[in-house]
Rosetta silent file (secondary structure, phi, psi, omega in degrees, C-alpha in Angstrom):
SEQUENCE: XXXXXXXXXXXXXXXXXXXXXXXXXXXXXXXXXXXXXXXXXXXXXXXXXXXXXXXXXXXXXXXXXXXXXXXXXXXXXXXXXXXXXXXXXXXXXXXXXXXXXXXXXXXXXXXXXXXXXXXXXXXXXXXXXXXXXXXXXXXXXXXXXXXXXXXXXXXXXXXXXXXXXXXXXXXXXXXXXXXXXXXXXXXXXXXXXXXXXXXXXXXXXXXXXXXXXXXXXXXXXXXXXXXXXXXXXXXXXXXXXXXXXXXXXXXXXXXXXXXXXXXXXXXXXXXXXXXXXXXXXXXXXXXXXXXXXXXXXXXXXXXXXXXXXXXXXXXXXXXXXXXXXXXXXXXXX
SCORE:     score description
SCORE:     0.000 S_00000001
   1 L     0.000  134.387 -179.258    3.970   63.692  -22.446 S_00000001
   2 L   -65.991  150.980 -179.047    7.336   65.156  -23.262 S_00000001
   3 L   -71.219  136.814  176.834    9.381   63.538  -26.060 S_00000001
   4 L   -80.549  124.836 -179.353   12.002   61.088  -24.787 S_00000001
   5 L   -80.877  145.587  179.861   15.429   62.253  -25.814 S_00000001
   6 L   -71.598  125.233 -178.220   17.864   59.689  -27.201 S_00000001
   7 L   -66.651  152.175  179.383   20.610   59.048  -24.618 S_00000001
   8 L   -68.433  165.587 -179.203   24.168   59.784  -25.689 S_00000001
   9 H   -61.442  -44.171  177.931   26.515   56.993  -26.668 S_00000001
  10 H   -59.110  -38.417 -178.546   28.497   57.388  -23.454 S_00000001
  11 H   -63.812  -46.511 -177.779   25.299   57.196  -21.398 S_00000001
  12 H   -61.566  -47.695 -177.205   24.226   53.886  -23.173 S_00000001
  13 H   -61.789  -42.689  178.983   27.720   52.369  -22.789 S_00000001
  14 H   -60.927  -42.025  177.942   27.816   53.203  -19.083 S_00000001
  15 H   -60.134  -48.196  179.405   24.353   51.504  -18.716 S_00000001
  16 H   -61.143  -26.753  177.665   25.464   48.403  -20.546 S_00000001
  17 L   -87.078   -3.632  178.878   28.494   48.180  -18.295 S_00000001
  18 L    75.035   26.624 -178.071   26.262   48.493  -15.200 S_00000001
  19 L  -110.681    9.946 -177.359   27.879   51.813  -14.168 S_00000001
  20 L   -77.801  156.901  170.838   24.904   54.163  -14.486 S_00000001
  21 L   -76.076  167.134 -177.897   23.404   56.054  -11.634 S_00000001
  22 H   -61.432  -46.090  179.839   19.904   55.057  -10.593 S_00000001
  23 H   -60.197  -42.931 -178.392   18.434   58.215  -12.157 S_00000001
  24 H   -72.723  -38.208  175.837   20.251   57.728  -15.385 S_00000001
  25 H   -59.888  -39.387  178.874   19.437   54.014  -15.536 S_00000001
  26 H   -62.788  -38.602  178.823   15.726   54.723  -15.188 S_00000001
  27 H   -67.412  -38.676 -179.326   15.808   57.119  -18.177 S_00000001
  28 H   -70.704  -36.530 -179.606   17.739   54.646  -20.308 S_00000001
  29 H   -65.161  -38.073  176.827   15.348   51.791  -19.462 S_00000001
  30 H   -63.963  -43.058  178.485   12.419   53.953  -20.542 S_00000001
  31 H   -60.285  -46.165 -174.948   14.194   54.810  -23.781 S_00000001
  32 H   -71.210  -29.909  177.324   15.017   51.127  -24.518 S_00000001
  33 H   -64.441  -21.951 -179.687   11.414   50.099  -23.767 S_00000001
  34 L   -72.926  -15.016  177.615   10.272   52.301  -26.680 S_00000001
  35 L    57.081   49.615  178.779   12.050   49.865  -29.042 S_00000001
  36 L  -123.368  165.962  176.763   13.498   52.552  -31.345 S_00000001
  37 L    51.778   47.227 -178.940   16.899   53.211  -32.933 S_00000001
  38 H   -57.564  -41.689 -178.084   17.897   49.572  -32.802 S_00000001
  39 H   -60.367  -41.953  178.203   20.956   50.101  -34.933 S_00000001
  40 H   -65.257  -41.594  178.506   22.220   52.832  -32.611 S_00000001
  41 H   -61.888  -44.360 -175.362   21.528   50.723  -29.530 S_00000001
  42 H   -67.765  -35.865  174.799   23.301   47.707  -31.009 S_00000001
  43 H   -60.991  -42.168  178.758   26.384   49.903  -31.830 S_00000001
  44 H   -69.432  -35.724  176.702   26.616   51.108  -28.266 S_00000001
  45 H   -64.759  -43.447 -179.410   26.210   47.555  -26.963 S_00000001
  46 H   -60.555  -43.327  179.011   29.027   46.418  -29.277 S_00000001
  47 H   -67.185  -33.686  177.439   31.338   49.112  -28.008 S_00000001
  48 H   -67.504  -42.300  179.942   30.528   48.321  -24.389 S_00000001
  49 H   -68.916  -31.408 -179.836   31.246   44.624  -24.893 S_00000001
  50 H   -68.227  -38.208  178.010   34.503   45.474  -26.713 S_00000001
  51 H   -66.086  -38.341  174.094   35.611   47.487  -23.715 S_00000001
  52 H   -55.437  -48.688 -172.649   34.918   44.501  -21.470 S_00000001
  53 H   -87.319  -13.420  168.719   37.098   42.200  -23.354 S_00000001
  54 H   -63.194  -35.603  178.656   39.797   44.709  -24.123 S_00000001
  55 H   -78.815  -26.641 -174.368   40.474   44.672  -20.374 S_00000001
  56 H  -100.547  -14.608 -176.458   40.230   40.891  -20.000 S_00000001
  57 L   -56.600  -41.541 -177.323   42.071   39.482  -23.041 S_00000001
  58 L   -61.564  -23.694 -177.584   45.563   39.587  -21.506 S_00000001
  59 L  -110.601  -12.169 -179.126   44.451   37.252  -18.676 S_00000001
  60 L   -86.633  130.218  170.579   41.822   35.103  -20.371 S_00000001
  61 L   -62.417  161.198 -178.774   42.839   31.844  -22.000 S_00000001
  62 H   -59.758  -49.015 -178.081   41.683   31.413  -25.627 S_00000001
  63 H   -60.889  -41.958  179.557   39.098   28.782  -24.718 S_00000001
  64 H   -65.887  -34.584  176.486   37.802   30.797  -21.792 S_00000001
  65 H   -61.411  -46.299 -177.842   37.580   33.870  -23.964 S_00000001
  66 H   -60.905  -45.589 -178.134   35.580   32.032  -26.575 S_00000001
  67 H   -64.095  -46.442  178.418   33.126   30.668  -23.927 S_00000001
  68 H   -57.509  -42.791 -178.506   32.805   34.106  -22.326 S_00000001
  69 H   -67.570  -45.160  179.302   32.093   35.783  -25.681 S_00000001
  70 H   -60.580  -43.997  177.904   29.548   33.158  -26.675 S_00000001
  71 H   -64.098  -39.344 -179.314   27.777   33.507  -23.339 S_00000001
  72 H   -63.089  -41.887  178.779   27.820   37.308  -23.700 S_00000001
  73 H   -62.391  -43.358  176.302   26.248   37.038  -27.154 S_00000001
  74 H   -63.305  -42.303 -178.970   23.496   34.795  -25.828 S_00000001
  75 H   -67.115  -35.487 -177.035   22.807   37.069  -22.921 S_00000001
  76 H   -62.470  -44.588 -177.456   22.827   40.042  -25.302 S_00000001
  77 H   -68.116  -34.569  177.099   20.165   38.576  -27.531 S_00000001
  78 H   -68.720  -42.637 -172.856   18.100   37.780  -24.487 S_00000001
  79 H   -65.497  -37.704 -169.307   18.706   41.111  -22.880 S_00000001
  80 L  -117.143   57.003  170.561   17.657   43.289  -25.792 S_00000001
  81 L   -87.201    0.029  171.344   14.506   41.824  -27.277 S_00000001
  82 L    52.628   75.030  179.672   13.124   45.287  -26.513 S_00000001
  83 L   -69.767  165.552 -177.141    9.706   44.650  -24.984 S_00000001
  84 L   -80.077  165.251 -171.790    6.814   47.001  -25.424 S_00000001
  85 H   -57.108  -33.185 -176.973    6.047   49.701  -22.785 S_00000001
  86 H   -70.105  -10.406  176.691    3.328   47.610  -21.023 S_00000001
  87 H  -110.246   23.469 -169.626    6.124   45.066  -20.165 S_00000001
  88 H   -58.764  -46.657 -173.938    8.541   47.738  -19.012 S_00000001
  89 H   -74.337  -28.876  171.417    9.226   46.565  -15.455 S_00000001
  90 H   -62.482  -42.603 -178.701    9.669   42.973  -16.514 S_00000001
  91 H   -70.206  -37.755 -177.575   12.254   44.115  -18.985 S_00000001
  92 H   -60.589  -42.590  179.785   13.938   46.472  -16.528 S_00000001
  93 H   -64.273  -46.805 -177.036   14.444   43.619  -14.023 S_00000001
  94 H   -63.963  -39.646  179.446   15.700   41.228  -16.653 S_00000001
  95 H   -60.920  -45.563 -178.138   18.132   43.803  -18.081 S_00000001
  96 H   -65.094  -39.194  176.164   19.688   44.451  -14.665 S_00000001
  97 H   -63.379  -42.089 -175.494   20.091   40.722  -14.003 S_00000001
  98 H   -67.712  -38.476  178.921   21.721   40.113  -17.364 S_00000001
  99 H   -59.938  -47.196 -179.249   24.199   42.977  -16.843 S_00000001
 100 H   -60.553  -41.756 -178.970   25.208   41.532  -13.447 S_00000001
 101 H   -64.617  -37.980  179.596   25.675   38.074  -14.901 S_00000001
 102 H   -62.269  -46.915  179.790   27.869   39.401  -17.741 S_00000001
 103 H   -64.673  -39.092 -179.592   30.150   41.280  -15.348 S_00000001
 104 H   -64.633  -42.546  179.929   30.290   38.349  -12.921 S_00000001
 105 H   -58.681  -48.514  178.303   31.286   35.956  -15.726 S_00000001
 106 H   -63.003  -46.617  178.418   34.063   38.203  -16.864 S_00000001
 107 H   -62.126  -37.676  179.807   35.359   38.907  -13.444 S_00000001
 108 H   -59.492  -49.381 -177.149   35.264   35.225  -12.517 S_00000001
 109 H   -62.569  -43.075 -177.154   37.450   34.266  -15.510 S_00000001
 110 H   -66.952  -40.714 -178.247   39.887   37.112  -14.851 S_00000001
 111 H   -70.301  -41.196  178.308   40.164   36.331  -11.126 S_00000001
 112 H   -57.769  -47.698 -177.922   40.613   32.585  -11.756 S_00000001
 113 H   -75.839  -31.578  172.142   43.474   33.093  -14.122 S_00000001
 114 H   -60.647  -35.722  175.025   45.039   35.866  -12.051 S_00000001
 115 H   -60.337  -39.891  178.836   45.113   33.434   -9.189 S_00000001
 116 H   -68.992  -35.125  174.084   47.081   30.973  -11.240 S_00000001
 117 H   -62.617  -41.261 -179.014   49.518   33.731  -12.206 S_00000001
 118 H   -61.125  -37.487  179.982   49.819   34.687   -8.575 S_00000001
 119 H   -58.385  -40.236 -179.927   50.785   31.136   -7.606 S_00000001
 120 H   -63.273  -45.109 -177.942   53.813   31.391   -9.829 S_00000001
 121 H   -63.082  -43.350 -174.985   54.844   34.712   -8.335 S_00000001
 122 H   -68.985  -10.781  179.898   54.440   33.592   -4.712 S_00000001
 123 L   -89.392   12.983  175.947   56.830   30.696   -5.133 S_00000001
 124 L   -66.808  154.690 -176.726   59.830   32.955   -5.385 S_00000001
 125 E   -88.310  140.482  171.937   62.675   32.303   -2.928 S_00000001
 126 E  -106.360  129.861 -172.598   63.526   34.326    0.123 S_00000001
 127 E  -125.888  128.142  173.236   67.241   34.117    1.125 S_00000001
 128 E  -130.451  132.347 -178.093   68.702   35.446    4.407 S_00000001
 129 E  -130.923  130.071  174.903   72.370   35.182    5.332 S_00000001
 130 L   -76.454  127.460  176.837   74.067   36.254    8.566 S_00000001
 131 L   -65.310  146.124  179.679   76.978   38.463    7.913 S_00000001
 132 L   -67.835  139.483 -179.905   80.303   37.171    9.344 S_00000001
 133 L   101.080   -1.515  178.856   81.187   38.778   12.634 S_00000001
 134 L  -157.022  149.955  176.482   77.654   38.972   14.051 S_00000001
 135 L   -83.968  132.612  175.016   74.633   36.857   14.988 S_00000001
 136 E  -108.617  140.155  179.110   71.435   37.619   12.995 S_00000001
 137 E  -119.576  127.256 -177.820   67.963   37.013   14.353 S_00000001
 138 E  -123.326  129.128  171.618   65.129   36.636   11.857 S_00000001
 139 E   -90.831  118.670 -178.406   61.394   36.546   12.520 S_00000001
 140 L   -76.925  164.292  179.894   59.605   34.258   10.050 S_00000001
 141 L   -57.964  -23.613  179.091   56.107   34.947    8.653 S_00000001
 142 L   -89.715    4.129 -179.842   54.618   32.526   11.249 S_00000001
 143 L    81.953    6.577  172.235   56.288   34.470   14.111 S_00000001
 144 L   -70.169  153.911 -175.061   58.893   31.684   14.594 S_00000001
 145 E  -121.684  133.962  174.636   62.359   33.110   15.361 S_00000001
 146 E  -117.071  126.640  172.166   65.679   31.937   13.833 S_00000001
 147 E  -103.176  120.081 -179.787   69.088   32.885   15.275 S_00000001
 148 E   -95.386  121.755  177.026   71.724   32.524   12.573 S_00000001
 149 L   -70.253  146.242 -177.633   75.294   31.889   13.564 S_00000001
 150 L   -46.552  127.689 -178.832   77.604   34.245   11.538 S_00000001
 151 L    91.283  -10.290  179.003   77.876   33.000    7.941 S_00000001
 152 L   -81.832  162.221 -177.519   74.787   30.710    8.190 S_00000001
 153 E  -149.923  156.685  173.282   71.798   31.183    5.845 S_00000001
 154 E  -131.520  154.727  178.565   68.211   30.107    5.356 S_00000001
 155 E  -136.967  136.784  170.397   65.933   29.861    2.335 S_00000001
 156 E  -156.863  158.071 -173.753   62.195   29.598    2.014 S_00000001
 157 E   -90.162  166.512 -174.863   59.446   30.271   -0.497 S_00000001
 158 L   -70.849  -15.815  175.840   56.810   32.879   -0.330 S_00000001
 159 L   -93.126   20.733  173.985   54.089   30.332    0.267 S_00000001
 160 L   -56.904  134.721  177.950   55.648   29.519    3.613 S_00000001
 161 L    76.180   14.504  173.871   52.995   28.973    6.294 S_00000001
 162 L   -84.821  -60.167 -179.869   50.150   28.336    3.824 S_00000001
 163 L  -109.680  -37.758  175.026   49.943   24.537    4.138 S_00000001
 164 L  -149.868 -173.308 -177.815   53.147   23.839    6.054 S_00000001
 165 E  -129.307  114.771 -175.387   56.409   25.587    6.953 S_00000001
 166 E  -123.210  130.138 -179.602   59.627   24.577    5.166 S_00000001
 167 E  -127.659  142.878  173.771   63.081   26.018    5.650 S_00000001
 168 E  -111.001  124.324 -174.091   66.359   25.129    3.944 S_00000001
 169 E  -115.621  140.464  170.544   69.373   25.705    6.216 S_00000001
 170 E  -130.742  119.915  178.913   73.051   26.095    5.500 S_00000001
 171 L   103.870 -163.248 -175.295   75.235   26.476    8.599 S_00000001
 172 L   -98.541  133.961 -179.550   74.502   26.643   12.339 S_00000001
 173 E  -152.136  152.251  175.529   71.165   27.950   13.568 S_00000001
 174 E  -118.024  129.476 -176.696   68.869   27.995   16.628 S_00000001
 175 E  -113.249  133.634  170.787   65.126   27.749   16.025 S_00000001
 176 E  -121.415   96.871 -164.813   62.306   28.825   18.350 S_00000001
 177 L   -92.540  131.398  173.642   59.296   27.538   16.456 S_00000001
 178 L   -67.866  125.523 -178.894   55.733   28.870   16.930 S_00000001
 179 L   -62.400  127.040  176.505   53.414   26.060   17.911 S_00000001
 180 L  -162.554   96.098 -178.402   50.959   25.044   15.178 S_00000001
 181 L   -59.224  -28.178 -176.242   49.847   21.423   14.957 S_00000001
 182 L   -79.700  -19.547 -179.335   48.084   22.014   11.655 S_00000001
 183 L  -128.708   88.812 -176.032   51.261   23.255    9.934 S_00000001
 184 L   -60.522  151.510  179.881   54.354   21.205   10.734 S_00000001
 185 E  -105.280  121.002  179.254   57.755   22.976   10.577 S_00000001
 186 E  -115.037  134.707  170.130   60.455   21.310    8.517 S_00000001
 187 E  -119.372  121.593  178.292   64.228   22.216    8.399 S_00000001
 188 E  -112.307  139.559  174.840   66.247   20.578    5.646 S_00000001
 189 E  -147.184  112.831 -174.324   70.000   20.586    5.319 S_00000001
 190 L    60.514 -124.232 -177.706   71.628   18.299    2.780 S_00000001
 191 L   -96.503    7.408 -174.696   69.897   14.860    3.275 S_00000001
 192 E  -103.595  134.518  175.987   68.770   15.617    6.830 S_00000001
 193 E  -126.850  126.090  175.167   65.249   16.757    7.743 S_00000001
 194 E  -108.075  126.016  178.851   64.035   17.901   11.135 S_00000001
 195 E  -113.694  131.851  179.586   60.279   18.013   11.713 S_00000001
 196 E  -134.409  162.238  174.713   58.781   19.990   14.644 S_00000001
 197 L  -114.770  -35.378  175.529   55.360   21.230   15.746 S_00000001
 198 L  -177.542  110.726 -170.297   56.458   23.834   18.294 S_00000001
 199 L  -170.412 -179.359  175.741   59.764   23.732   20.041 S_00000001
 200 E  -129.340  125.537 -174.577   63.267   25.173   20.431 S_00000001
 201 E  -156.135  171.171 -176.674   66.228   23.328   18.977 S_00000001
 202 E  -132.373  140.199  171.889   69.635   23.799   17.301 S_00000001
 203 E  -120.408  126.391 -173.498   71.185   22.343   14.143 S_00000001
 204 E  -131.333  106.458  174.826   75.007   22.463   13.997 S_00000001
 205 E   -81.483  141.116  173.463   76.905   21.146   10.997 S_00000001
 206 L   -73.861  128.375 -177.205   80.495   20.131   11.348 S_00000001
 207 L   -71.304  -28.150 -175.673   82.686   22.288    9.094 S_00000001
 208 L   -82.904  -16.306  178.938   85.343   19.718    8.537 S_00000001
 209 L  -151.074  174.618 -179.704   82.939   16.931    7.331 S_00000001
 210 L   -91.160   56.331  172.702   79.306   16.441    6.386 S_00000001
 211 L  -113.850  162.253 -175.140   78.072   15.485    9.864 S_00000001
 212 E  -139.377  150.456  173.383   75.447   17.195   11.987 S_00000001
 213 E  -123.233  120.992  178.773   74.462   17.626   15.565 S_00000001
 214 E  -108.873  121.548 -174.527   70.803   18.337   16.340 S_00000001
 215 E  -121.399  129.582 -179.401   70.223   19.456   19.882 S_00000001
 216 E  -104.628  130.931  177.550   66.774   19.865   21.478 S_00000001
 217 E   -95.366  -49.820 -178.796   66.044   22.350   24.226 S_00000001
 218 E  -140.982  155.065  178.369   62.254   22.142   24.550 S_00000001
 219 L    84.537 -141.809 -177.479   59.380   20.239   22.987 S_00000001
 220 L  -156.768  139.167  178.816   59.895   17.254   20.667 S_00000001
 221 E  -134.662  157.166  175.340   61.365   16.819   17.169 S_00000001
 222 E  -119.374  138.759 -177.299   61.680   13.941   14.678 S_00000001
 223 E  -122.511  137.495  175.700   64.771   13.598   12.520 S_00000001
 224 E  -133.311  150.299  174.456   65.125   11.646    9.245 S_00000001
 225 E  -114.879  115.564 -169.131   67.968   11.022    6.849 S_00000001
 226 L    59.566 -117.170  176.981   66.803   10.896    3.269 S_00000001
 227 L  -103.510    2.959 -176.700   63.569    8.808    3.705 S_00000001
 228 E   -94.072  134.039  176.570   64.740    6.932    6.756 S_00000001
 229 E   -77.809  124.732 -178.586   63.472    7.882   10.243 S_00000001
 230 E   -93.347  -37.192  179.473   66.339    8.253   12.675 S_00000001
 231 E   160.156  172.485  175.088   64.533    8.961   15.884 S_00000001
 232 E  -109.988  135.556 -178.072   62.617   11.382   18.132 S_00000001
 233 E  -101.270  141.223  169.802   64.475   13.726   20.405 S_00000001
 234 L  -108.079  165.035 -175.705   63.449   14.858   23.889 S_00000001
 235 L   -52.298  140.002  179.032   64.717   17.904   25.733 S_00000001
 236 L    64.954   29.830  167.671   68.529   17.876   26.446 S_00000001
 237 E  -115.513  146.704 -178.037   69.143   15.200   23.824 S_00000001
 238 E  -128.578  130.810  176.914   71.513   15.484   20.917 S_00000001
 239 E  -107.009  121.958  173.344   71.494   13.375   17.730 S_00000001
 240 E  -102.815  127.848 -175.535   74.789   13.179   15.812 S_00000001
 241 E  -129.037  126.528  177.015   74.536   12.073   12.205 S_00000001
 242 L   -89.733 -174.931 -173.805   77.413   11.434    9.844 S_00000001
 243 L   -67.321  -16.683 -178.911   77.586   11.697    6.091 S_00000001
 244 L  -100.200    1.479 -178.612   76.357    8.126    5.653 S_00000001
 245 L    87.499    3.047  175.271   73.335    8.494    7.938 S_00000001
 246 L   -71.837  141.150 -171.622   74.877    6.664   10.857 S_00000001
 247 E  -146.045  154.830  176.145   73.744    8.258   14.120 S_00000001
 248 E  -135.179  146.613 -175.809   74.106    8.260   17.863 S_00000001
 249 E  -115.651  124.812 -179.212   71.780    9.756   20.514 S_00000001
 250 E  -134.706  158.876  175.289   73.317   11.316   23.679 S_00000001
 251 E   -92.123  134.627 -175.856   72.258   13.441   26.640 S_00000001
 252 L  -138.409  170.181  169.126   73.683   16.931   26.740 S_00000001
 253 L   -92.891   95.080 -172.658   73.321   20.330   28.377 S_00000001
 254 H   -61.437  -38.214 -179.611   71.354   22.030   25.658 S_00000001
 255 H   -64.297  -34.087  179.098   71.509   25.502   27.226 S_00000001
 256 H   -63.492  -43.984 -173.181   75.314   25.129   27.346 S_00000001
 257 H   -75.386  -22.115 -178.811   75.525   24.281   23.645 S_00000001
 258 L  -105.788   19.314 -177.868   73.293   27.154   22.557 S_00000001
 259 H   -62.646  -24.112 -177.929   74.986   29.848   24.649 S_00000001
 260 H   -58.143  -23.488 -178.290   76.271   31.448   21.432 S_00000001
 261 H   -70.041  -20.342  177.002   72.788   32.984   20.975 S_00000001
 262 H  -102.946   13.299  177.849   73.608   35.041   24.068 S_00000001
 263 L    89.494   17.529 -174.959   77.075   36.019   22.874 S_00000001
 264 E  -124.496  129.027  177.006   79.034   33.209   24.564 S_00000001
 265 E  -101.533  126.916 -179.045   81.160   30.583   22.850 S_00000001
 266 E  -128.368  134.177  178.942   81.532   27.305   24.681 S_00000001
 267 E  -132.337  129.172  178.575   83.610   24.296   23.604 S_00000001
 268 E  -126.204  101.420 -178.887   83.889   21.030   25.414 S_00000001
 269 E    57.074   50.778  179.384   86.393   18.614   23.881 S_00000001
 270 E  -103.968  137.542  177.672   85.908   19.994   20.386 S_00000001
 271 E   -56.526  139.769 -179.783   88.608   19.533   17.626 S_00000001
 272 H   -55.234  -38.868 -179.215   90.698   22.640   17.126 S_00000001
 273 H   -59.282  -39.572  177.651   89.841   22.662   13.446 S_00000001
 274 H   -70.949  -37.200  177.646   86.129   23.019   14.265 S_00000001
 275 H   -65.315  -43.290 -178.819   86.705   25.684   16.849 S_00000001
 276 H   -65.059  -32.331  179.970   88.821   27.701   14.341 S_00000001
 277 H   -70.963  -36.804  174.181   86.186   27.479   11.608 S_00000001
 278 H   -69.380  -37.204  177.628   83.580   28.934   13.990 S_00000001
 279 H   -65.067  -31.130  178.672   85.991   31.637   15.106 S_00000001
 280 H   -60.966  -42.512 -178.293   86.502   32.613   11.490 S_00000001
 281 H   -79.103  -32.884 -175.421   82.784   33.333   11.050 S_00000001
 282 H   -68.883  -35.929 -176.828   82.380   34.755   14.567 S_00000001
 283 H  -108.814   -1.407 -177.927   85.243   37.325   14.226 S_00000001
 284 L    54.289   54.553  176.091   85.246   37.589   10.426 S_00000001
 285 L  -129.626  178.001  177.352   88.896   36.555   10.183 S_00000001
 286 E  -118.253  127.905 -179.732   90.892   33.860    8.344 S_00000001
 287 E  -119.163  126.375  178.197   92.671   31.107   10.345 S_00000001
 288 E  -118.092  120.448  178.089   95.193   28.783    8.878 S_00000001
 289 E   -95.167  104.995 -176.385   96.531   25.770   10.854 S_00000001
 290 L   -82.752  -28.854  177.790   99.870   24.900    9.391 S_00000001
 291 L   -85.798  102.335 -172.448  100.645   22.145   11.907 S_00000001
 292 H   -64.894  -20.832  179.689   98.433   19.218   10.786 S_00000001
 293 H   -70.390  -16.364 -176.830   98.884   17.420   14.048 S_00000001
 294 H   -88.209  -17.256 -171.903   96.867   20.175   15.756 S_00000001
 295 L   -54.321  -46.231 -177.470   93.746   19.811   13.522 S_00000001
 296 L  -101.129   18.012  177.554   91.972   17.151   15.609 S_00000001
 297 L   -75.186  126.474 -175.175   93.321   18.155   18.980 S_00000001
 298 E   -90.711  134.919 -177.937   90.339   18.455   21.249 S_00000001
 299 E  -130.628  158.705  175.653   90.028   21.502   23.592 S_00000001
 300 E  -125.423  128.200 -176.871   87.661   22.826   26.196 S_00000001
 301 E  -162.933  154.898  175.572   87.174   26.582   26.616 S_00000001
 302 E  -130.281  135.015 -177.531   84.563   29.267   27.241 S_00000001
 303 E  -136.261  133.403  174.175   84.582   32.838   25.795 S_00000001
 304 E  -130.744  106.262  178.926   82.009   35.606   26.314 S_00000001
 305 L    53.240   46.282  177.307   82.491   38.732   24.209 S_00000001
 306 L  -101.050  143.408  175.416   86.262   38.424   24.335 S_00000001
 307 L   -62.017  156.454 -175.441   88.569   39.860   21.578 S_00000001
 308 H   -61.801  -32.808  178.821   90.087   37.403   19.204 S_00000001
 309 H   -64.916  -40.473  176.968   93.591   37.961   20.715 S_00000001
 310 H   -62.884  -43.656  179.317   92.295   36.850   24.142 S_00000001
 311 H   -60.039  -48.331 -177.568   90.625   33.762   22.625 S_00000001
 312 H   -64.720  -35.046  179.001   93.820   32.771   20.816 S_00000001
 313 H   -63.725  -45.587 -179.796   95.918   33.273   23.928 S_00000001
 314 H   -63.033  -48.065 -177.857   93.691   30.977   25.967 S_00000001
 315 H   -64.162  -38.892 -176.556   93.516   28.334   23.233 S_00000001
 316 H   -67.363  -33.743  178.453   97.286   28.392   22.605 S_00000001
 317 H   -69.511  -40.208  179.418   97.957   27.770   26.343 S_00000001
 318 H   -83.555  -22.308 -179.155   95.599   24.795   26.529 S_00000001
 319 H   -99.282  -11.615  178.009   96.449   23.502   23.078 S_00000001
 320 L    71.819   44.882  178.948  100.201   23.867   23.133 S_00000001
 321 L  -136.010  169.147  176.760  100.565   25.856   19.911 S_00000001
 322 L  -116.409  160.695 -177.438  101.846   29.249   18.788 S_00000001
 323 E  -145.881  162.598  177.444  100.096   31.795   16.479 S_00000001
 324 E  -141.809  141.160  177.976  100.811   34.922   14.493 S_00000001
 325 E  -116.065  121.617  174.979   98.406   37.665   13.345 S_00000001
 326 E  -127.669  110.722 -172.026   99.012   39.664   10.183 S_00000001
 327 L    59.456 -122.591  177.354   96.116   41.933    9.346 S_00000001
 328 L   -99.560    8.738 -179.172   93.055   39.670    9.387 S_00000001
 329 E  -100.981  124.127  178.749   95.068   36.562    8.754 S_00000001
 330 E  -114.952  134.496  179.880   95.897   34.260   11.664 S_00000001
 331 E  -119.535  126.247  177.247   98.351   31.420   11.402 S_00000001
 332 E  -108.683  129.764 -177.734   98.500   28.636   14.009 S_00000001
 333 L  -142.776    0.000    0.000  101.663   26.496   14.086 S_00000001
């Protein structure tokens, strides 16, 4: 029988890490079964285990690292009792099992702690804001679609759509929510929360005060103020809520009120101050009303892709005021 050559250090380290080829592993197992050069084998084993933990120390907690090392030492002593040649196959199977257990233990600890680190990363905020002068349409991770009125914005975390779907809204927006009974959809703005399962609706805050109008087109939504339940809306209903939580429910033409998503502005007995604040965002201009008696004057008008000069001309005729334009600054008096 030819003399068995001592495997190189790299070969033994590869074997202890479970990275040997089948042919190479067979030769190493035969060599180990001869129970020779124990000091050399122990040195290779030590270097292999050091490499394992050099990769895992940054993510293993101290207690986890101690447990893993203790377990590895126990497995090591079991693994390399170096049986005699007549027990070769029993040893070979045991050695393979021990290597797999060692690697599995280390990978489990690393994966467990990496998952914890990932949780922190995934909670970062996503912020989207519609630029003034244009409507922005955003598709959310759950395939729901949000149309943002110019100047409006939404925020949500990266774990959106894992257990539920939560959006923080600032400004006016129209939501078309993907139906999912297992993951309710929540829209929060100040103290107001709207809960839906799958529907289309609009939230419109008044610019001049902290009141809101929630309008439902399809489906069903539930609205609450702080922890108080205000009511459930059906299609073509609108809930108006003031800054104190007082509310009224009315029947409206929902399609009429959401026409802005199609490029059309419609106002029916709306205070001039509210109209002008929307026009500022819609046309990216600045409007100043110097005549305070005009602020709460209610007007009715419809505009579809009209220039700002045409809009002001129509409003001035129905509202009985004059205006002047200097650069992007509009003064109503």
